[in-house]
N, CA, C and O atoms as a CHARMM CRD file, in Angstrom:
* protein
*
  312
    1    1 MET  N     22.27800 -22.72900  51.17700 PROA 1      0.00000
    2    1 MET  CA    21.99500 -21.46700  50.52300 PROA 1      0.00000
    3    1 MET  C     21.03000 -20.68300  51.39700 PROA 1      0.00000
    4    1 MET  O     20.02400 -21.22300  51.85800 PROA 1      0.00000
    5    2 SER  N     21.32900 -19.43200  51.62200 PROA 2      0.00000
    6    2 SER  CA    20.48000 -18.62800  52.48800 PROA 2      0.00000
    7    2 SER  C     19.18900 -18.25100  51.77100 PROA 2      0.00000
    8    2 SER  O     19.08500 -18.34700  50.54800 PROA 2      0.00000
    9    3 SER  N     18.22200 -17.82600  52.55100 PROA 3      0.00000
   10    3 SER  CA    16.92900 -17.42800  52.00400 PROA 3      0.00000
   11    3 SER  C     17.07600 -16.25300  51.04300 PROA 3      0.00000
   12    3 SER  O     16.39500 -16.19600  50.01900 PROA 3      0.00000
   13    4 GLN  N     17.95900 -15.32200  51.36800 PROA 4      0.00000
   14    4 GLN  CA    18.18900 -14.15800  50.50500 PROA 4      0.00000
   15    4 GLN  C     18.74900 -14.59300  49.15200 PROA 4      0.00000
   16    4 GLN  O     18.31000 -14.09300  48.11600 PROA 4      0.00000
   17    5 ASN  N     19.70700 -15.51400  49.14500 PROA 5      0.00000
   18    5 ASN  CA    20.28200 -15.98700  47.89000 PROA 5      0.00000
   19    5 ASN  C     19.25000 -16.73000  47.05000 PROA 5      0.00000
   20    5 ASN  O     19.24700 -16.61300  45.82500 PROA 5      0.00000
   21    6 GLN  N     18.37400 -17.49300  47.69800 PROA 6      0.00000
   22    6 GLN  CA    17.32600 -18.20200  46.96900 PROA 6      0.00000
   23    6 GLN  C     16.37900 -17.20800  46.31500 PROA 6      0.00000
   24    6 GLN  O     15.97500 -17.39200  45.16700 PROA 6      0.00000
   25    7 LYS  N     16.02600 -16.15700  47.04300 PROA 7      0.00000
   26    7 LYS  CA    15.11700 -15.15000  46.51100 PROA 7      0.00000
   27    7 LYS  C     15.74300 -14.45200  45.30500 PROA 7      0.00000
   28    7 LYS  O     15.06900 -14.21900  44.30100 PROA 7      0.00000
   29    8 GLU  N     17.03200 -14.12000  45.40300 PROA 8      0.00000
   30    8 GLU  CA    17.70700 -13.44300  44.30600 PROA 8      0.00000
   31    8 GLU  C     17.82000 -14.33800  43.08300 PROA 8      0.00000
   32    8 GLU  O     17.69600 -13.85600  41.95800 PROA 8      0.00000
   33    9 SER  N     18.05200 -15.62700  43.27700 PROA 9      0.00000
   34    9 SER  CA    18.22100 -16.51800  42.13800 PROA 9      0.00000
   35    9 SER  C     16.91000 -16.72900  41.38000 PROA 9      0.00000
   36    9 SER  O     16.93900 -17.12500  40.21500 PROA 9      0.00000
   37   10 LYS  N     15.76300 -16.47500  42.01000 PROA 10     0.00000
   38   10 LYS  CA    14.48000 -16.62400  41.34000 PROA 10     0.00000
   39   10 LYS  C     14.12900 -15.40500  40.50000 PROA 10     0.00000
   40   10 LYS  O     13.26600 -15.48800  39.62700 PROA 10     0.00000
   41   11 ASN  N     14.78700 -14.26600  40.74900 PROA 11     0.00000
   42   11 ASN  CA    14.55200 -13.08700  39.93200 PROA 11     0.00000
   43   11 ASN  C     15.19900 -13.30300  38.58200 PROA 11     0.00000
   44   11 ASN  O     16.40200 -13.54700  38.49200 PROA 11     0.00000
   45   12 SER  N     14.39800 -13.21100  37.53200 PROA 12     0.00000
   46   12 SER  CA    14.99100 -13.37100  36.21700 PROA 12     0.00000
   47   12 SER  C     14.87700 -12.07000  35.44500 PROA 12     0.00000
   48   12 SER  O     13.87200 -11.36300  35.52100 PROA 12     0.00000
   49   13 LEU  N     15.92000 -11.77600  34.71000 PROA 13     0.00000
   50   13 LEU  CA    15.95600 -10.61100  33.84600 PROA 13     0.00000
   51   13 LEU  C     15.74600 -11.10500  32.42200 PROA 13     0.00000
   52   13 LEU  O     16.52500 -11.90600  31.90800 PROA 13     0.00000
   53   14 ILE  N     14.69500 -10.62100  31.79900 PROA 14     0.00000
   54   14 ILE  CA    14.32000 -11.08200  30.46300 PROA 14     0.00000
   55   14 ILE  C     14.51100  -9.93600  29.48100 PROA 14     0.00000
   56   14 ILE  O     13.99000  -8.84400  29.70900 PROA 14     0.00000
   57   15 PRO  N     15.24600 -10.15800  28.39300 PROA 15     0.00000
   58   15 PRO  CA    15.34400  -9.11300  27.36400 PROA 15     0.00000
   59   15 PRO  C     13.95100  -8.79800  26.80400 PROA 15     0.00000
   60   15 PRO  O     13.11800  -9.69200  26.65700 PROA 15     0.00000
   61   16 VAL  N     13.71100  -7.53700  26.49900 PROA 16     0.00000
   62   16 VAL  CA    12.40000  -7.12700  25.99100 PROA 16     0.00000
   63   16 VAL  C     11.99700  -7.96100  24.78200 PROA 16     0.00000
   64   16 VAL  O     10.83700  -8.35500  24.65700 PROA 16     0.00000
   65   17 THR  N     12.94000  -8.23000  23.89900 PROA 17     0.00000
   66   17 THR  CA    12.62400  -8.96900  22.67200 PROA 17     0.00000
   67   17 THR  C     12.23000 -10.41900  22.93500 PROA 17     0.00000
   68   17 THR  O     11.62300 -11.05400  22.07300 PROA 17     0.00000
   69   18 LYS  N     12.56200 -10.95500  24.10900 PROA 18     0.00000
   70   18 LYS  CA    12.23100 -12.34600  24.45900 PROA 18     0.00000
   71   18 LYS  C     11.05300 -12.43900  25.43000 PROA 18     0.00000
   72   18 LYS  O     10.66300 -13.53900  25.82300 PROA 18     0.00000
   73   19 TRP  N     10.48200 -11.29500  25.81900 PROA 19     0.00000
   74   19 TRP  CA     9.41800 -11.26500  26.81600 PROA 19     0.00000
   75   19 TRP  C      8.26900 -12.20200  26.45100 PROA 19     0.00000
   76   19 TRP  O      7.79200 -12.95900  27.29700 PROA 19     0.00000
   77   20 ASN  N      7.82300 -12.15300  25.19500 PROA 20     0.00000
   78   20 ASN  CA     6.67100 -12.96600  24.80200 PROA 20     0.00000
   79   20 ASN  C      6.98400 -14.44700  24.68300 PROA 20     0.00000
   80   20 ASN  O      6.07000 -15.24900  24.49400 PROA 20     0.00000
   81   21 ASP  N      8.24200 -14.83000  24.78600 PROA 21     0.00000
   82   21 ASP  CA     8.58100 -16.24800  24.89800 PROA 21     0.00000
   83   21 ASP  C      8.22300 -16.77200  26.28700 PROA 21     0.00000
   84   21 ASP  O      8.05900 -17.97600  26.48500 PROA 21     0.00000
   85   22 HSD  N      8.10300 -15.84500  27.25000 PROA 22     0.00000
   86   22 HSD  CA     7.83100 -16.20600  28.64600 PROA 22     0.00000
   87   22 HSD  C      6.41700 -15.84400  29.08900 PROA 22     0.00000
   88   22 HSD  O      5.81900 -16.55000  29.90100 PROA 22     0.00000
   89   23 HSD  N      5.88000 -14.74000  28.55300 PROA 23     0.00000
   90   23 HSD  CA     4.57200 -14.23700  28.98600 PROA 23     0.00000
   91   23 HSD  C      3.78600 -13.72200  27.78900 PROA 23     0.00000
   92   23 HSD  O      4.35600 -13.06900  26.91500 PROA 23     0.00000
   93   24 PRO  N      2.48100 -14.00400  27.73200 PROA 24     0.00000
   94   24 PRO  CA     1.67200 -13.51200  26.61300 PROA 24     0.00000
   95   24 PRO  C      1.29900 -12.03000  26.73100 PROA 24     0.00000
   96   24 PRO  O      1.00700 -11.38000  25.72700 PROA 24     0.00000
   97   25 TRP  N      1.31100 -11.50300  27.94900 PROA 25     0.00000
   98   25 TRP  CA     0.93400 -10.11100  28.17300 PROA 25     0.00000
   99   25 TRP  C      2.05100  -9.38800  28.89500 PROA 25     0.00000
  100   25 TRP  O      2.70600 -10.00100  29.73800 PROA 25     0.00000
  101   26 PRO  N      2.29900  -8.15700  28.62200 PROA 26     0.00000
  102   26 PRO  CA     1.82500  -7.37300  27.49300 PROA 26     0.00000
  103   26 PRO  C      2.61000  -7.71400  26.23700 PROA 26     0.00000
  104   26 PRO  O      3.71900  -8.24200  26.32500 PROA 26     0.00000
  105   27 PRO  N      2.04800  -7.41900  25.06900 PROA 27     0.00000
  106   27 PRO  CA     2.83000  -7.62800  23.84900 PROA 27     0.00000
  107   27 PRO  C      4.03300  -6.68800  23.84500 PROA 27     0.00000
  108   27 PRO  O      4.07500  -5.73800  24.62600 PROA 27     0.00000
  109   28 ILE  N      4.98800  -6.93600  22.99400 PROA 28     0.00000
  110   28 ILE  CA     6.22500  -6.14900  22.99300 PROA 28     0.00000
  111   28 ILE  C      5.93900  -4.66000  22.80200 PROA 28     0.00000
  112   28 ILE  O      6.58800  -3.82300  23.43000 PROA 28     0.00000
  113   29 GLY  N      4.98400  -4.32200  21.95000 PROA 29     0.00000
  114   29 GLY  CA     4.64400  -2.90800  21.74900 PROA 29     0.00000
  115   29 GLY  C      4.16000  -2.25400  23.03500 PROA 29     0.00000
  116   29 GLY  O      4.53500  -1.12200  23.34200 PROA 29     0.00000
  117   30 GLY  N      3.33300  -2.96400  23.78100 PROA 30     0.00000
  118   30 GLY  CA     2.85200  -2.45000  25.06500 PROA 30     0.00000
  119   30 GLY  C      3.97200  -2.33300  26.08100 PROA 30     0.00000
  120   30 GLY  O      4.00900  -1.39000  26.87200 PROA 30     0.00000
  121   31 LEU  N      4.88000  -3.29000  26.05600 PROA 31     0.00000
  122   31 LEU  CA     6.02700  -3.26400  26.95900 PROA 31     0.00000
  123   31 LEU  C      6.92500  -2.06700  26.64100 PROA 31     0.00000
  124   31 LEU  O      7.40300  -1.38400  27.54700 PROA 31     0.00000
  125   32 ARG  N      7.14800  -1.82100  25.35200 PROA 32     0.00000
  126   32 ARG  CA     7.95900  -0.66600  24.94700 PROA 32     0.00000
  127   32 ARG  C      7.29500   0.64400  25.37800 PROA 32     0.00000
  128   32 ARG  O      7.98300   1.59500  25.74900 PROA 32     0.00000
  129   33 HSD  N      5.97700   0.69500  25.33000 PROA 33     0.00000
  130   33 HSD  CA     5.24900   1.87300  25.80600 PROA 33     0.00000
  131   33 HSD  C      5.51000   2.08700  27.30300 PROA 33     0.00000
  132   33 HSD  O      5.77300   3.20800  27.74000 PROA 33     0.00000
  133   34 LEU  N      5.43400   1.01100  28.07300 PROA 34     0.00000
  134   34 LEU  CA     5.70600   1.11600  29.50900 PROA 34     0.00000
  135   34 LEU  C      7.13800   1.57400  29.76400 PROA 34     0.00000
  136   34 LEU  O      7.38500   2.35500  30.68200 PROA 34     0.00000
  137   35 ILE  N      8.08300   1.09000  28.95400 PROA 35     0.00000
  138   35 ILE  CA     9.48300   1.49100  29.10400 PROA 35     0.00000
  139   35 ILE  C      9.63600   2.97100  28.78600 PROA 35     0.00000
  140   35 ILE  O     10.28300   3.70300  29.53500 PROA 35     0.00000
  141   36 PHE  N      9.04800   3.41600  27.68500 PROA 36     0.00000
  142   36 PHE  CA     9.18700   4.80600  27.25300 PROA 36     0.00000
  143   36 PHE  C      8.64900   5.77100  28.30100 PROA 36     0.00000
  144   36 PHE  O      9.23800   6.82600  28.53300 PROA 36     0.00000
  145   37 PHE  N      7.54000   5.42000  28.93200 PROA 37     0.00000
  146   37 PHE  CA     6.92400   6.28700  29.93300 PROA 37     0.00000
  147   37 PHE  C      7.21300   5.82700  31.36500 PROA 37     0.00000
  148   37 PHE  O      6.47000   6.17500  32.28300 PROA 37     0.00000
  149   38 SER  N      8.27300   5.05600  31.56500 PROA 38     0.00000
  150   38 SER  CA     8.54900   4.47600  32.88600 PROA 38     0.00000
  151   38 SER  C      8.83400   5.52000  33.96400 PROA 38     0.00000
  152   38 SER  O      8.64800   5.24600  35.14900 PROA 38     0.00000
  153   39 GLU  N      9.27900   6.70500  33.57200 PROA 39     0.00000
  154   39 GLU  CA     9.53000   7.76600  34.56000 PROA 39     0.00000
  155   39 GLU  C      8.22400   8.23100  35.21200 PROA 39     0.00000
  156   39 GLU  O      8.21900   8.61600  36.38100 PROA 39     0.00000
  157   40 THR  N      7.13600   8.19700  34.47200 PROA 40     0.00000
  158   40 THR  CA     5.87400   8.73200  34.98100 PROA 40     0.00000
  159   40 THR  C      4.84000   7.67000  35.33900 PROA 40     0.00000
  160   40 THR  O      3.82000   7.99700  35.94600 PROA 40     0.00000
  161   41 ASN  N      5.07200   6.41400  34.98500 PROA 41     0.00000
  162   41 ASN  CA     4.05900   5.38900  35.25700 PROA 41     0.00000
  163   41 ASN  C      4.45900   4.42500  36.38000 PROA 41     0.00000
  164   41 ASN  O      3.79100   3.41400  36.59800 PROA 41     0.00000
  165   42 ASP  N      5.53600   4.73500  37.08100 PROA 42     0.00000
  166   42 ASP  CA     5.99100   3.94200  38.23500 PROA 42     0.00000
  167   42 ASP  C      6.47300   2.53900  37.87900 PROA 42     0.00000
  168   42 ASP  O      6.48600   1.66100  38.74100 PROA 42     0.00000
  169   43 PHE  N      6.86700   2.31100  36.63500 PROA 43     0.00000
  170   43 PHE  CA     7.42600   1.02000  36.23300 PROA 43     0.00000
  171   43 PHE  C      8.94800   1.07700  36.11700 PROA 43     0.00000
  172   43 PHE  O      9.56800   0.09600  35.70800 PROA 43     0.00000
  173   44 LYS  N      9.55200   2.19700  36.46600 PROA 44     0.00000
  174   44 LYS  CA    10.99500   2.36700  36.28300 PROA 44     0.00000
  175   44 LYS  C     11.79700   1.26600  36.97200 PROA 44     0.00000
  176   44 LYS  O     12.80600   0.80900  36.43500 PROA 44     0.00000
  177   45 SER  N     11.36500   0.84200  38.14000 PROA 45     0.00000
  178   45 SER  CA    12.11400  -0.17300  38.89100 PROA 45     0.00000
  179   45 SER  C     12.07300  -1.55000  38.22700 PROA 45     0.00000
  180   45 SER  O     12.86600  -2.42400  38.57600 PROA 45     0.00000
  181   46 ALA  N     11.16700  -1.75200  37.28300 PROA 46     0.00000
  182   46 ALA  CA    11.03900  -3.05600  36.62200 PROA 46     0.00000
  183   46 ALA  C     11.97000  -3.21500  35.43000 PROA 46     0.00000
  184   46 ALA  O     12.12800  -4.32000  34.91100 PROA 46     0.00000
  185   47 PHE  N     12.59000  -2.12300  34.99100 PROA 47     0.00000
  186   47 PHE  CA    13.43900  -2.17300  33.80400 PROA 47     0.00000
  187   47 PHE  C     14.87800  -1.86000  34.16200 PROA 47     0.00000
  188   47 PHE  O     15.15900  -0.89200  34.86900 PROA 47     0.00000
  189   48 LYS  N     15.77400  -2.67600  33.67700 PROA 48     0.00000
  190   48 LYS  CA    17.21100  -2.49800  33.90800 PROA 48     0.00000
  191   48 LYS  C     17.86900  -2.25700  32.55700 PROA 48     0.00000
  192   48 LYS  O     17.61500  -2.98100  31.59500 PROA 48     0.00000
  193   49 ARG  N     18.70300  -1.24900  32.49400 PROA 49     0.00000
  194   49 ARG  CA    19.40300  -0.94700  31.24800 PROA 49     0.00000
  195   49 ARG  C     20.85700  -1.37800  31.35700 PROA 49     0.00000
  196   49 ARG  O     21.54800  -1.05200  32.32200 PROA 49     0.00000
  197   50 VAL  N     21.30800  -2.11400  30.35100 PROA 50     0.00000
  198   50 VAL  CA    22.70000  -2.54400  30.25300 PROA 50     0.00000
  199   50 VAL  C     23.15300  -2.11700  28.86400 PROA 50     0.00000
  200   50 VAL  O     22.87800  -2.79100  27.87100 PROA 50     0.00000
  201   51 GLY  N     23.84700  -0.99600  28.80900 PROA 51     0.00000
  202   51 GLY  CA    24.17900  -0.43600  27.50200 PROA 51     0.00000
  203   51 GLY  C     22.88900  -0.02900  26.80800 PROA 51     0.00000
  204   51 GLY  O     22.08300   0.71600  27.36500 PROA 51     0.00000
  205   52 ARG  N     22.69800  -0.51700  25.59500 PROA 52     0.00000
  206   52 ARG  CA    21.46500  -0.22300  24.85700 PROA 52     0.00000
  207   52 ARG  C     20.37700  -1.25400  25.11900 PROA 52     0.00000
  208   52 ARG  O     19.22000  -1.05100  24.74900 PROA 52     0.00000
  209   53 ARG  N     20.74200  -2.34000  25.74400 PROA 53     0.00000
  210   53 ARG  CA    19.78500  -3.42100  25.99600 PROA 53     0.00000
  211   53 ARG  C     18.92000  -3.08600  27.21100 PROA 53     0.00000
  212   53 ARG  O     19.41200  -2.57000  28.21500 PROA 53     0.00000
  213   54 VAL  N     17.64100  -3.38400  27.10600 PROA 54     0.00000
  214   54 VAL  CA    16.71600  -3.19400  28.22000 PROA 54     0.00000
  215   54 VAL  C     16.23700  -4.57200  28.65400 PROA 54     0.00000
  216   54 VAL  O     15.74700  -5.36300  27.84800 PROA 54     0.00000
  217   55 LEU  N     16.39100  -4.83700  29.94700 PROA 55     0.00000
  218   55 LEU  CA    15.97000  -6.10900  30.52600 PROA 55     0.00000
  219   55 LEU  C     14.79400  -5.85300  31.46000 PROA 55     0.00000
  220   55 LEU  O     14.71200  -4.80700  32.10300 PROA 55     0.00000
  221   56 VAL  N     13.90200  -6.80500  31.52300 PROA 56     0.00000
  222   56 VAL  CA    12.74200  -6.70200  32.40200 PROA 56     0.00000
  223   56 VAL  C     12.98300  -7.59100  33.60800 PROA 56     0.00000
  224   56 VAL  O     13.20400  -8.79400  33.46500 PROA 56     0.00000
  225   57 ASP  N     12.93900  -6.99600  34.80400 PROA 57     0.00000
  226   57 ASP  CA    12.99700  -7.76600  36.04400 PROA 57     0.00000
  227   57 ASP  C     11.59500  -8.34400  36.23400 PROA 57     0.00000
  228   57 ASP  O     10.65900  -7.63500  36.60400 PROA 57     0.00000
  229   58 GLU  N     11.47500  -9.62500  35.97700 PROA 58     0.00000
  230   58 GLU  CA    10.17100 -10.28700  35.93100 PROA 58     0.00000
  231   58 GLU  C      9.37100 -10.09900  37.22400 PROA 58     0.00000
  232   58 GLU  O      8.20600  -9.70200  37.17800 PROA 58     0.00000
  233   59 ALA  N      9.97700 -10.37600  38.35600 PROA 59     0.00000
  234   59 ALA  CA     9.26600 -10.27000  39.63300 PROA 59     0.00000
  235   59 ALA  C      8.86300  -8.82400  39.91300 PROA 59     0.00000
  236   59 ALA  O      7.74400  -8.56800  40.35500 PROA 59     0.00000
  237   60 GLU  N      9.76000  -7.88400  39.66100 PROA 60     0.00000
  238   60 GLU  CA     9.47100  -6.46800  39.90800 PROA 60     0.00000
  239   60 GLU  C      8.38400  -5.96000  38.96200 PROA 60     0.00000
  240   60 GLU  O      7.55600  -5.13800  39.35300 PROA 60     0.00000
  241   61 PHE  N      8.38500  -6.44000  37.72900 PROA 61     0.00000
  242   61 PHE  CA     7.35700  -6.02900  36.77200 PROA 61     0.00000
  243   61 PHE  C      5.97000  -6.37800  37.31200 PROA 61     0.00000
  244   61 PHE  O      5.06500  -5.54400  37.29200 PROA 61     0.00000
  245   62 PHE  N      5.80700  -7.60600  37.79300 PROA 62     0.00000
  246   62 PHE  CA     4.49200  -8.00900  38.28200 PROA 62     0.00000
  247   62 PHE  C      4.15100  -7.34900  39.61800 PROA 62     0.00000
  248   62 PHE  O      2.97200  -7.18900  39.93300 PROA 62     0.00000
  249   63 ARG  N      5.15800  -6.96100  40.41200 PROA 63     0.00000
  250   63 ARG  CA     4.89300  -6.15400  41.61300 PROA 63     0.00000
  251   63 ARG  C      4.35400  -4.78400  41.20400 PROA 63     0.00000
  252   63 ARG  O      3.41900  -4.27200  41.81800 PROA 63     0.00000
  253   64 CYS  N      4.94600  -4.19500  40.16600 PROA 64     0.00000
  254   64 CYS  CA     4.47700  -2.89400  39.67000 PROA 64     0.00000
  255   64 CYS  C      3.05200  -2.99500  39.13700 PROA 64     0.00000
  256   64 CYS  O      2.23200  -2.11100  39.38700 PROA 64     0.00000
  257   65 VAL  N      2.75800  -4.05400  38.41400 PROA 65     0.00000
  258   65 VAL  CA     1.40300  -4.26200  37.89400 PROA 65     0.00000
  259   65 VAL  C      0.42300  -4.34700  39.05800 PROA 65     0.00000
  260   65 VAL  O     -0.63800  -3.72400  39.02800 PROA 65     0.00000
  261   66 GLU  N      0.77500  -5.11100  40.07400 PROA 66     0.00000
  262   66 GLU  CA    -0.10600  -5.27400  41.23600 PROA 66     0.00000
  263   66 GLU  C     -0.28400  -3.94900  41.97900 PROA 66     0.00000
  264   66 GLU  O     -1.38800  -3.63200  42.42100 PROA 66     0.00000
  265   67 ALA  N      0.78300  -3.18400  42.11700 PROA 67     0.00000
  266   67 ALA  CA     0.69900  -1.88500  42.79200 PROA 67     0.00000
  267   67 ALA  C     -0.22600  -0.94100  42.03000 PROA 67     0.00000
  268   67 ALA  O     -1.05100  -0.25500  42.63400 PROA 67     0.00000
  269   68 ARG  N     -0.09100  -0.90500  40.70600 PROA 68     0.00000
  270   68 ARG  CA    -0.96600  -0.04900  39.89000 PROA 68     0.00000
  271   68 ARG  C     -2.41400  -0.52400  39.99900 PROA 68     0.00000
  272   68 ARG  O     -3.33600   0.29000  40.06300 PROA 68     0.00000
  273   69 ASN  N     -2.60700  -1.81700  40.02000 PROA 69     0.00000
  274   69 ASN  CA    -3.94500  -2.38200  40.14500 PROA 69     0.00000
  275   69 ASN  C     -4.57200  -1.97300  41.47900 PROA 69     0.00000
  276   69 ASN  O     -5.75300  -1.63000  41.53300 PROA 69     0.00000
  277   70 ASN  N     -3.78700  -2.00900  42.54400 PROA 70     0.00000
  278   70 ASN  CA    -4.28600  -1.61300  43.86100 PROA 70     0.00000
  279   70 ASN  C     -4.59500  -0.12300  43.91100 PROA 70     0.00000
  280   70 ASN  O     -5.56400   0.28400  44.55200 PROA 70     0.00000
  281   71 GLU  N     -3.77700   0.70700  43.23700 PROA 71     0.00000
  282   71 GLU  CA    -4.03500   2.15200  43.18300 PROA 71     0.00000
  283   71 GLU  C     -5.37300   2.42800  42.51700 PROA 71     0.00000
  284   71 GLU  O     -6.18200   3.19900  43.03300 PROA 71     0.00000
  285   72 VAL  N     -5.60100   1.80600  41.38700 PROA 72     0.00000
  286   72 VAL  CA    -6.84300   2.01500  40.63800 PROA 72     0.00000
  287   72 VAL  C     -8.03400   1.53200  41.45000 PROA 72     0.00000
  288   72 VAL  O     -9.08100   2.18000  41.45900 PROA 72     0.00000
  289   73 ALA  N     -7.88700   0.40600  42.12700 PROA 73     0.00000
  290   73 ALA  CA    -8.97700  -0.13200  42.94100 PROA 73     0.00000
  291   73 ALA  C     -9.31200   0.81100  44.09200 PROA 73     0.00000
  292   73 ALA  O    -10.48600   1.01000  44.40400 PROA 73     0.00000
  293   74 SER  N     -8.29500   1.39200  44.72700 PROA 74     0.00000
  294   74 SER  CA    -8.55400   2.29000  45.85400 PROA 74     0.00000
  295   74 SER  C     -9.17500   3.60300  45.38500 PROA 74     0.00000
  296   74 SER  O     -9.97000   4.20200  46.10900 PROA 74     0.00000
  297   75 ILE  N     -8.82400   4.05300  44.19000 PROA 75     0.00000
  298   75 ILE  CA    -9.41100   5.28500  43.65400 PROA 75     0.00000
  299   75 ILE  C    -10.87600   5.05600  43.28700 PROA 75     0.00000
  300   75 ILE  O    -11.72200   5.91300  43.54100 PROA 75     0.00000
  301   76 SER  N    -11.17100   3.91800  42.70000 PROA 76     0.00000
  302   76 SER  CA   -12.54200   3.65100  42.25300 PROA 76     0.00000
  303   76 SER  C    -13.49400   3.39600  43.42100 PROA 76     0.00000
  304   76 SER  O    -14.70100   3.59100  43.27600 PROA 76     0.00000
  305   77 THR  N    -12.98100   2.96700  44.57000 PROA 77     0.00000
  306   77 THR  CA   -13.84900   2.72800  45.72700 PROA 77     0.00000
  307   77 THR  C    -14.00000   3.97000  46.59100 PROA 77     0.00000
  308   77 THR  O    -14.84600   4.00400  47.48400 PROA 77     0.00000
  309   78 ALA  N    -13.19600   4.98400  46.33700 PROA 78     0.00000
  310   78 ALA  CA   -13.25700   6.20900  47.14900 PROA 78     0.00000
  311   78 ALA  C    -14.40400   7.09500  46.73900 PROA 78     0.00000
  312   78 ALA  O    -14.59900   8.16300  47.32000 PROA 78     0.00000
């Protein structure tokens, strides 16, 4: 199996309603808030829509969290 295939197989898509079965943060209400404002909060890449169902790309979600964290840190040190 190539390195690319291994990386792709580790990406998991979690339905919003099952998110808290995997992670304690954010609660579903907070996650829905991020989804609703995903166009303006830079989390759009973390959510995949399949029909009416919204799935969370777990790895991308935490990349977005880290990116936002780095933005805030750079603003506060400036």
